[in-house]
PASE-598277 format. One record per residue: x, y, z of N, C-alpha, C, O, CB in turn. Coordinates in steps of 0.05 Angstrom, whole numbers, plus 5000, padded with zeros to 4 digits. Glycine has a CB too. Example, Ala and Ser with C-alpha at 12.3 -4.5 7.8 and 13.67 -1.06 7.14 Angstrom:
<atoms>
+------+------+------+------+------+------+------+------+------+------+------+------+------+------+------+
!  npx !  npy !  npz ! capx ! capy ! capz !  cpx !  cpy !  cpz !  opx !  opy !  opz ! cbpx ! cbpy ! cbpz !
+------+------+------+------+------+------+------+------+------+------+------+------+------+------+------+
! 5264 ! 4886 ! 5156 ! 5246 ! 4910 ! 5156 ! 5264 ! 4934 ! 5156 ! 5285 ! 4934 ! 5169 ! 5226 ! 4911 ! 5181 !
! 5257 ! 4955 ! 5142 ! 5273 ! 4979 ! 5143 ! 5258 ! 5001 ! 5157 ! 5268 ! 5023 ! 5161 ! 5282 ! 4988 ! 5114 !
+------+------+------+------+------+------+------+------+------+------+------+------+------+------+------+
</atoms>
This chain:
<atoms>
+------+------+------+------+------+------+------+------+------+------+------+------+------+------+------+
!  npx !  npy !  npz ! capx ! capy ! capz !  cpx !  cpy !  cpz !  opx !  opy !  opz ! cbpx ! cbpy ! cbpz !
+------+------+------+------+------+------+------+------+------+------+------+------+------+------+------+
! 4940 ! 4999 ! 5289 ! 4938 ! 5008 ! 5267 ! 4925 ! 5038 ! 5262 ! 4903 ! 5042 ! 5273 ! 4926 ! 4988 ! 5255 !
! 4937 ! 5059 ! 5246 ! 4922 ! 5085 ! 5246 ! 4896 ! 5079 ! 5232 ! 4891 ! 5061 ! 5216 ! 4938 ! 5110 ! 5230 !
! 4879 ! 5097 ! 5243 ! 4854 ! 5099 ! 5225 ! 4857 ! 5107 ! 5199 ! 4870 ! 5127 ! 5192 ! 4836 ! 5117 ! 5234 !
! 4845 ! 5090 ! 5182 ! 4853 ! 5092 ! 5151 ! 4827 ! 5110 ! 5141 ! 4804 ! 5101 ! 5142 ! 4855 ! 5058 ! 5133 !
! 4834 ! 5135 ! 5132 ! 4822 ! 5153 ! 5120 ! 4828 ! 5162 ! 5093 ! 4850 ! 5173 ! 5090 ! 4822 ! 5169 ! 5135 !
! 4813 ! 5161 ! 5072 ! 4819 ! 5173 ! 5050 ! 4814 ! 5205 ! 5050 ! 4798 ! 5216 ! 5065 ! 4804 ! 5159 ! 5029 !
! 4830 ! 5219 ! 5034 ! 4826 ! 5249 ! 5032 ! 4799 ! 5256 ! 5017 ! 4784 ! 5239 ! 5008 ! 4851 ! 5264 ! 5017 !
! 4796 ! 5278 ! 5016 ! 4767 ! 5284 ! 5003 ! 4769 ! 5279 ! 4972 ! 4751 ! 5267 ! 4960 ! 4756 ! 5317 ! 5008 !
! 4789 ! 5287 ! 4960 ! 4792 ! 5282 ! 4929 ! 4794 ! 5249 ! 4922 ! 4783 ! 5239 ! 4902 ! 4821 ! 5298 ! 4919 !
! 4807 ! 5237 ! 4938 ! 4812 ! 5207 ! 4936 ! 4784 ! 5196 ! 4939 ! 4774 ! 5183 ! 4921 ! 4833 ! 5195 ! 4960 !
! 4772 ! 5202 ! 4961 ! 4744 ! 5191 ! 4965 ! 4725 ! 5199 ! 4942 ! 4709 ! 5182 ! 4933 ! 4732 ! 5203 ! 4992 !
! 4726 ! 5224 ! 4932 ! 4706 ! 5228 ! 4912 ! 4711 ! 5214 ! 4884 ! 4693 ! 5208 ! 4869 ! 4702 ! 5257 ! 4908 !
! 4738 ! 5209 ! 4880 ! 4748 ! 5194 ! 4859 ! 4736 ! 5162 ! 4859 ! 4724 ! 5150 ! 4841 ! 4780 ! 5195 ! 4862 !
! 4744 ! 5152 ! 4885 ! 4733 ! 5124 ! 4890 ! 4706 ! 5119 ! 4888 ! 4697 ! 5097 ! 4880 ! 4739 ! 5116 ! 4913 !
! 4690 ! 5140 ! 4897 ! 4660 ! 5141 ! 4900 ! 4654 ! 5136 ! 4870 ! 4640 ! 5117 ! 4862 ! 4647 ! 5171 ! 4913 !
! 4666 ! 5155 ! 4854 ! 4655 ! 5156 ! 4822 ! 4659 ! 5129 ! 4811 ! 4642 ! 5117 ! 4797 ! 4673 ! 5178 ! 4802 !
! 4687 ! 5118 ! 4818 ! 4696 ! 5093 ! 4805 ! 4674 ! 5070 ! 4812 ! 4666 ! 5054 ! 4795 ! 4727 ! 5085 ! 4814 !
! 4667 ! 5069 ! 4837 ! 4650 ! 5045 ! 4849 ! 4623 ! 5046 ! 4833 ! 4614 ! 5027 ! 4821 ! 4644 ! 5047 ! 4883 !
! 4612 ! 5071 ! 4835 ! 4589 ! 5075 ! 4820 ! 4590 ! 5070 ! 4787 ! 4571 ! 5063 ! 4774 ! 4581 ! 5103 ! 4827 !
! 4613 ! 5075 ! 4777 ! 4612 ! 5072 ! 4746 ! 4617 ! 5038 ! 4743 ! 4607 ! 5026 ! 4724 ! 4639 ! 5094 ! 4728 !
! 4632 ! 5025 ! 4761 ! 4636 ! 4996 ! 4765 ! 4612 ! 4983 ! 4759 ! 4606 ! 4969 ! 4740 ! 4645 ! 4989 ! 4791 !
! 4595 ! 4992 ! 4785 ! 4570 ! 4978 ! 4790 ! 4551 ! 4982 ! 4767 ! 4536 ! 4964 ! 4759 ! 4556 ! 4988 ! 4816 !
! 4552 ! 5003 ! 4757 ! 4533 ! 5010 ! 4732 ! 4545 ! 4994 ! 4709 ! 4529 ! 4982 ! 4695 ! 4531 ! 5045 ! 4724 !
! 4567 ! 4992 ! 4703 ! 4579 ! 4980 ! 4680 ! 4578 ! 4953 ! 4680 ! 4569 ! 4940 ! 4660 ! 4605 ! 4987 ! 4677 !
! 4587 ! 4940 ! 4704 ! 4588 ! 4912 ! 4709 ! 4564 ! 4896 ! 4720 ! 4561 ! 4872 ! 4715 ! 4607 ! 4909 ! 4725 !
! 4548 ! 4909 ! 4735 ! 4525 ! 4898 ! 4746 ! 4498 ! 4910 ! 4738 ! 4476 ! 4901 ! 4745 ! 4528 ! 4899 ! 4774 !
! 4502 ! 4929 ! 4725 ! 4477 ! 4942 ! 4712 ! 4463 ! 4955 ! 4739 ! 4438 ! 4956 ! 4739 ! 4456 ! 4919 ! 4695 !
! 4476 ! 4963 ! 4758 ! 4464 ! 4976 ! 4782 ! 4470 ! 5002 ! 4789 ! 4493 ! 5007 ! 4796 ! 4468 ! 4963 ! 4802 !
! 4454 ! 5018 ! 4790 ! 4458 ! 5049 ! 4797 ! 4454 ! 5054 ! 4828 ! 4434 ! 5046 ! 4841 ! 4435 ! 5068 ! 4780 !
! 4474 ! 5067 ! 4837 ! 4471 ! 5077 ! 4868 ! 4482 ! 5102 ! 4868 ! 4499 ! 5109 ! 4852 ! 4485 ! 5060 ! 4891 !
! 4472 ! 5116 ! 4888 ! 4479 ! 5147 ! 4895 ! 4503 ! 5149 ! 4907 ! 4516 ! 5128 ! 4913 ! 4458 ! 5162 ! 4914 !
! 4513 ! 5174 ! 4913 ! 4537 ! 5179 ! 4928 ! 4535 ! 5171 ! 4952 ! 4556 ! 5162 ! 4961 ! 4546 ! 5204 ! 4928 !
! 4515 ! 5171 ! 4970 ! 4513 ! 5163 ! 4997 ! 4519 ! 5133 ! 4995 ! 4538 ! 5125 ! 5009 ! 4484 ! 5171 ! 5010 !
! 4506 ! 5114 ! 4979 ! 4508 ! 5089 ! 4980 ! 4536 ! 5082 ! 4972 ! 4548 ! 5064 ! 4984 ! 4487 ! 5078 ! 4964 !
! 4548 ! 5095 ! 4953 ! 4579 ! 5093 ! 4950 ! 4595 ! 5098 ! 4973 ! 4613 ! 5083 ! 4981 ! 4590 ! 5112 ! 4930 !
! 4587 ! 5122 ! 4985 ! 4607 ! 5127 ! 5008 ! 4601 ! 5105 ! 5033 ! 4620 ! 5100 ! 5048 ! 4602 ! 5160 ! 5020 !
! 4577 ! 5092 ! 5036 ! 4575 ! 5074 ! 5056 ! 4592 ! 5045 ! 5047 ! 4604 ! 5031 ! 5064 ! 4543 ! 5069 ! 5062 !
! 4591 ! 5039 ! 5020 ! 4610 ! 5019 ! 5012 ! 4637 ! 5028 ! 5015 ! 4651 ! 5009 ! 5023 ! 4605 ! 5012 ! 4984 !
! 4649 ! 5047 ! 5012 ! 4671 ! 5056 ! 5017 ! 4682 ! 5053 ! 5048 ! 4704 ! 5042 ! 5053 ! 4670 ! 5082 ! 5009 !
! 4667 ! 5061 ! 5064 ! 4668 ! 5056 ! 5092 ! 4668 ! 5029 ! 5100 ! 4683 ! 5021 ! 5117 ! 4649 ! 5068 ! 5104 !
! 4649 ! 5013 ! 5088 ! 4649 ! 4983 ! 5093 ! 4674 ! 4970 ! 5085 ! 4683 ! 4953 ! 5099 ! 4627 ! 4969 ! 5080 !
! 4686 ! 4976 ! 5062 ! 4710 ! 4964 ! 5049 ! 4731 ! 4973 ! 5066 ! 4748 ! 4957 ! 5074 ! 4714 ! 4973 ! 5018 !
! 4732 ! 4997 ! 5073 ! 4755 ! 5008 ! 5091 ! 4758 ! 4996 ! 5118 ! 4780 ! 4992 ! 5128 ! 4752 ! 5037 ! 5096 !
! 4735 ! 4990 ! 5129 ! 4735 ! 4976 ! 5156 ! 4740 ! 4947 ! 5152 ! 4756 ! 4937 ! 5168 ! 4708 ! 4980 ! 5171 !
! 4730 ! 4933 ! 5134 ! 4734 ! 4903 ! 5127 ! 4759 ! 4898 ! 5116 ! 4772 ! 4879 ! 5125 ! 4714 ! 4892 ! 5107 !
! 4770 ! 4911 ! 5098 ! 4795 ! 4903 ! 5083 ! 4819 ! 4922 ! 5086 ! 4842 ! 4916 ! 5078 ! 4788 ! 4902 ! 5053 !
! 4812 ! 4945 ! 5098 ! 4834 ! 4965 ! 5102 ! 4860 ! 4953 ! 5115 ! 4882 ! 4958 ! 5105 ! 4822 ! 4987 ! 5121 !
! 4856 ! 4939 ! 5137 ! 4878 ! 4926 ! 5152 ! 4891 ! 4907 ! 5136 ! 4916 ! 4908 ! 5137 ! 4869 ! 4914 ! 5177 !
! 4882 ! 4890 ! 5122 ! 4894 ! 4870 ! 5106 ! 4909 ! 4885 ! 5083 ! 4931 ! 4876 ! 5077 ! 4872 ! 4849 ! 5096 !
! 4901 ! 4904 ! 5070 ! 4916 ! 4919 ! 5054 ! 4940 ! 4935 ! 5062 ! 4961 ! 4937 ! 5049 ! 4900 ! 4934 ! 5043 !
! 4936 ! 4947 ! 5088 ! 4955 ! 4962 ! 5104 ! 4979 ! 4938 ! 5111 ! 5003 ! 4943 ! 5109 ! 4938 ! 4975 ! 5132 !
! 4969 ! 4919 ! 5119 ! 4988 ! 4897 ! 5125 ! 5007 ! 4890 ! 5104 ! 5032 ! 4886 ! 5108 ! 4975 ! 4875 ! 5132 !
! 4994 ! 4887 ! 5081 ! 5008 ! 4879 ! 5055 ! 5029 ! 4900 ! 5049 ! 5051 ! 4895 ! 5041 ! 4988 ! 4874 ! 5030 !
! 5020 ! 4926 ! 5054 ! 5040 ! 4945 ! 5047 ! 5065 ! 4947 ! 5067 ! 5088 ! 4953 ! 5059 ! 5026 ! 4972 ! 5047 !
! 5058 ! 4940 ! 5094 ! 5079 ! 4939 ! 5112 ! 5098 ! 4914 ! 5102 ! 5123 ! 4917 ! 5102 ! 5066 ! 4935 ! 5142 !
! 5087 ! 4891 ! 5095 ! 5104 ! 4873 ! 5085 ! 5123 ! 4876 ! 5064 ! 5146 ! 4868 ! 5064 ! 5091 ! 4855 ! 5080 !
! 5108 ! 4891 ! 5041 ! 5124 ! 4901 ! 5020 ! 5147 ! 4919 ! 5028 ! 5169 ! 4918 ! 5016 ! 5107 ! 4914 ! 5003 !
! 5142 ! 4933 ! 5046 ! 5161 ! 4954 ! 5054 ! 5182 ! 4940 ! 5071 ! 5206 ! 4946 ! 5067 ! 5146 ! 4977 ! 5071 !
! 5176 ! 4921 ! 5090 ! 5196 ! 4907 ! 5100 ! 5214 ! 4888 ! 5081 ! 5238 ! 4884 ! 5086 ! 5184 ! 4892 ! 5119 !
! 5204 ! 4877 ! 5060 ! 5218 ! 4864 ! 5037 ! 5237 ! 4882 ! 5023 ! 5260 ! 4876 ! 5019 ! 5198 ! 4854 ! 5018 !
! 5226 ! 4906 ! 5016 ! 5246 ! 4927 ! 5005 ! 5266 ! 4935 ! 5022 ! 5288 ! 4938 ! 5013 ! 5233 ! 4950 ! 4997 !
! 5261 ! 4940 ! 5050 ! 5283 ! 4949 ! 5064 ! 5303 ! 4924 ! 5067 ! 5327 ! 4928 ! 5067 ! 5274 ! 4961 ! 5093 !
! 5293 ! 4902 ! 5070 ! 5315 ! 4879 ! 5072 ! 5332 ! 4877 ! 5045 ! 5356 ! 4874 ! 5046 ! 5300 ! 4850 ! 5076 !
! 5320 ! 4878 ! 5024 ! 5335 ! 4876 ! 4997 ! 5356 ! 4901 ! 4997 ! 5379 ! 4898 ! 4988 ! 5313 ! 4878 ! 4969 !
! 5347 ! 4923 ! 5006 ! 5367 ! 4948 ! 5004 ! 5388 ! 4946 ! 5027 ! 5410 ! 4955 ! 5023 ! 5350 ! 4979 ! 5007 !
! 5384 ! 4936 ! 5048 ! 5402 ! 4930 ! 5067 ! 5422 ! 4908 ! 5059 ! 5446 ! 4910 ! 5064 ! 5387 ! 4924 ! 5089 !
! 5411 ! 4888 ! 5048 ! 5429 ! 4866 ! 5032 ! 5447 ! 4882 ! 5012 ! 5470 ! 4875 ! 5009 ! 5409 ! 4842 ! 5015 !
! 5438 ! 4900 ! 4999 ! 5456 ! 4910 ! 4978 ! 5477 ! 4929 ! 4993 ! 5501 ! 4931 ! 4986 ! 5438 ! 4926 ! 4953 !
! 5466 ! 4944 ! 5014 ! 5489 ! 4958 ! 5029 ! 5506 ! 4942 ! 5041 ! 5529 ! 4949 ! 5042 ! 5481 ! 4976 ! 5050 !
! 5500 ! 4919 ! 5051 ! 5519 ! 4902 ! 5063 ! 5539 ! 4891 ! 5045 ! 5562 ! 4886 ! 5051 ! 5507 ! 4882 ! 5076 !
! 5526 ! 4886 ! 5019 ! 5547 ! 4877 ! 4998 ! 5567 ! 4899 ! 4992 ! 5591 ! 4894 ! 4991 ! 5532 ! 4868 ! 4970 !
! 5557 ! 4922 ! 4987 ! 5573 ! 4946 ! 4982 ! 5595 ! 4950 ! 5004 ! 5619 ! 4953 ! 4998 ! 5553 ! 4971 ! 4980 !
! 5587 ! 4948 ! 5030 ! 5610 ! 4951 ! 5052 ! 5628 ! 4931 ! 5050 ! 5652 ! 4935 ! 5054 ! 5600 ! 4951 ! 5081 !
! 5619 ! 4906 ! 5043 ! 5635 ! 4881 ! 5042 ! 5657 ! 4890 ! 5021 ! 5681 ! 4890 ! 5027 ! 5617 ! 4853 ! 5033 !
! 5648 ! 4896 ! 4999 ! 5666 ! 4904 ! 4976 ! 5687 ! 4925 ! 4980 ! 5706 ! 4927 ! 4964 ! 5650 ! 4912 ! 4954 !
! 5683 ! 4945 ! 5002 ! 5697 ! 4965 ! 5008 ! 5718 ! 4958 ! 5032 ! 5733 ! 4975 ! 5040 ! 5678 ! 4986 ! 5013 !
! 5719 ! 4930 ! 5043 ! 5738 ! 4924 ! 5061 ! 5763 ! 4921 ! 5049 ! 5765 ! 4912 ! 5026 ! 5731 ! 4902 ! 5076 !
! 5787 ! 4928 ! 5064 ! 5812 ! 4929 ! 5059 ! 5825 ! 4906 ! 5073 ! 5819 ! 4900 ! 5096 ! 5824 ! 4956 ! 5067 !
! 5842 ! 4891 ! 5058 ! 5860 ! 4871 ! 5071 ! 5873 ! 4879 ! 5093 ! 5883 ! 4901 ! 5093 ! 5881 ! 4862 ! 5054 !
! 5874 ! 4865 ! 5114 ! 5882 ! 4871 ! 5139 ! 5908 ! 4854 ! 5147 ! 5916 ! 4850 ! 5170 ! 5858 ! 4865 ! 5158 !
! 5922 ! 4845 ! 5124 ! 5947 ! 4830 ! 5125 ! 5969 ! 4849 ! 5137 ! 5969 ! 4873 ! 5130 ! 5955 ! 4819 ! 5095 !
! 5986 ! 4841 ! 5154 ! 6006 ! 4856 ! 5162 ! 6025 ! 4864 ! 5139 ! 6029 ! 4848 ! 5120 ! 6018 ! 4842 ! 5184 !
! 6038 ! 4888 ! 5140 ! 6059 ! 4892 ! 5118 ! 6082 ! 4876 ! 5121 ! 6093 ! 4870 ! 5142 ! 6067 ! 4919 ! 5116 !
! 6090 ! 4870 ! 5099 ! 6113 ! 4848 ! 5100 ! 6140 ! 4864 ! 5097 ! 6162 ! 4852 ! 5098 ! 6111 ! 4824 ! 5074 !
+------+------+------+------+------+------+------+------+------+------+------+------+------+------+------+
</atoms>
């Protein structure tokens, strides 16, 4: 699995969301560094699970699309009865 890393803007947004959530829901204030540690922990402990879910979703989508293509191809077949 590739090393999961958030780009700078996404990481800053997630950092802010975590701090806001903890403040609103748990009445706990943490700083940027603590939020970054939490992001690192969640990425390392949950990242692979979410990555794998994304792969499964992608496989299901590709399978559905391939079924659609097979149906279309079947519909394009011409009868191969000999000319009478």
